[in-house]
C-alpha positions as CSV (number, residue, x, y, z in Angstrom):
1,X,-12.3,-1.9,-16.0
2,X,-8.9,-0.4,-16.9
3,X,-5.8,-2.1,-18.2
4,X,-7.5,-5.1,-19.7
5,X,-5.4,-6.8,-22.4
6,X,-6.7,-9.4,-24.9
7,X,-4.1,-11.4,-26.8
8,X,-5.1,-13.2,-30.0
9,X,-3.1,-15.8,-31.9
10,X,-3.8,-18.4,-34.5
11,X,-4.2,-19.0,-38.1
12,X,-7.6,-17.2,-38.4
13,X,-6.2,-13.7,-37.7
14,X,-5.9,-11.4,-40.7
15,X,-2.5,-10.0,-41.7
16,X,-3.9,-6.6,-42.5
17,X,-7.3,-4.8,-42.7
18,X,-10.1,-4.0,-40.3
19,X,-10.6,-6.2,-37.3
20,X,-13.7,-6.0,-35.1
21,X,-13.9,-7.9,-31.8
22,X,-16.6,-7.9,-29.3
23,X,-16.0,-9.5,-25.9
24,X,-18.7,-10.0,-23.2
25,X,-17.9,-11.8,-20.0
26,X,-20.1,-12.4,-17.0
27,X,-18.2,-13.8,-14.0
28,X,-18.4,-13.8,-10.2
29,X,-15.3,-12.7,-8.4
30,X,-15.6,-13.3,-4.6
31,X,-11.8,-13.5,-4.0
32,X,-9.7,-10.4,-4.6
33,X,-6.3,-10.3,-6.2
34,X,-4.5,-9.7,-2.9
35,X,-6.4,-12.5,-1.1
36,X,-5.4,-14.9,-3.9
37,X,-1.8,-13.7,-3.6
38,X,-1.8,-14.4,0.2
39,X,-3.3,-17.9,-0.4
40,X,-0.7,-18.7,-3.0
41,X,2.2,-17.4,-0.9
42,X,1.0,-19.4,2.1
43,X,0.9,-22.6,0.0
44,X,4.3,-21.9,-1.5
45,X,5.9,-21.2,1.8
46,X,4.4,-24.1,3.7
47,X,4.3,-26.8,1.0
48,X,7.2,-26.0,-1.5
49,X,9.8,-23.7,0.1
50,X,10.1,-20.8,2.4
51,X,12.0,-18.7,-0.1
52,X,9.0,-18.6,-2.5
53,X,6.4,-15.8,-2.6
54,X,3.4,-15.0,-4.8
55,X,3.7,-12.1,-7.2
56,X,1.2,-9.8,-8.8
57,X,-1.9,-11.9,-9.8
58,X,-3.5,-11.7,-13.2
59,X,-7.2,-12.4,-13.8
60,X,-7.7,-15.2,-16.3
61,X,-11.1,-15.7,-17.8
62,X,-11.7,-19.1,-19.4
63,X,-13.8,-22.1,-18.3
64,X,-13.3,-20.8,-14.8
65,X,-12.4,-17.3,-13.7
66,X,-9.2,-17.5,-11.7
67,X,-6.3,-15.5,-10.4
68,X,-2.9,-16.7,-11.8
69,X,-0.2,-15.9,-9.3
70,X,3.4,-16.0,-10.3
71,X,5.6,-18.0,-7.9
72,X,8.8,-16.0,-7.3
73,X,12.0,-17.3,-5.8
74,X,13.6,-14.8,-3.4
75,X,16.9,-14.4,-1.5
76,X,17.4,-12.6,1.7
77,X,20.7,-11.3,0.3
78,X,19.7,-10.5,-3.3
79,X,15.9,-10.0,-3.2
80,X,13.7,-11.5,-6.0
81,X,15.7,-14.0,-8.2
82,X,13.0,-14.9,-10.7
83,X,9.7,-16.5,-11.5
84,X,9.6,-20.3,-11.1
85,X,6.0,-21.2,-11.7
86,X,2.4,-20.1,-11.4
87,X,-0.3,-20.9,-8.8
88,X,-4.0,-20.6,-9.9
89,X,-6.6,-19.6,-7.4
90,X,-10.4,-19.9,-8.2
91,X,-11.7,-16.3,-8.2
92,X,-15.2,-17.4,-7.1
93,X,-14.5,-19.7,-4.2
94,X,-10.8,-19.1,-3.4
95,X,-9.8,-22.8,-3.9
96,X,-6.2,-23.3,-4.9
97,X,-6.1,-25.2,-8.2
98,X,-3.0,-27.3,-7.5
99,X,-2.1,-30.2,-9.7
100,X,-0.2,-33.3,-8.5
101,X,3.0,-32.2,-10.2
102,X,3.0,-28.4,-9.6
103,X,5.3,-28.7,-6.6
104,X,7.8,-30.8,-8.5
105,X,7.7,-28.4,-11.5
106,X,8.3,-25.4,-9.3
107,X,11.2,-27.1,-7.5
108,X,12.7,-28.2,-10.8
109,X,12.6,-24.5,-12.0
110,X,14.1,-23.4,-8.7
111,X,17.0,-25.8,-9.3
112,X,17.5,-24.5,-12.8
113,X,17.4,-20.9,-11.6
114,X,19.9,-21.4,-8.8
115,X,22.3,-23.7,-10.7
116,X,25.7,-22.1,-11.1
117,X,26.5,-21.1,-14.7
118,X,29.1,-23.5,-16.2
119,X,32.5,-22.0,-16.6
120,X,34.0,-21.9,-20.1
121,X,36.5,-24.6,-20.9
122,X,40.0,-23.6,-21.8
């Protein structure tokens, strides 16, 4: 497994000195990254907005193993405009892990991203 990154934060980390960490994970991944990306893109385009696509998925290991797919706003004239949210896909069964307010959060972020910058007064 190449390019695996573990990020640690919290009060229990030492400022300096030796640090030994052992990680062992057993998970079943039946859905690949690109299949998760396609599922996220299909949901975004059909349920949220046709200018949204799924980006490069990241594997998240926690209570469930899932693919976290960035939701990216695109423009036919300008290309990708920016990330406006995340869609989680269960890596074992392919189920989209959509919350009730995910669509509203993404649309709010789209509005913020596309809002014209205010012009300076004066």
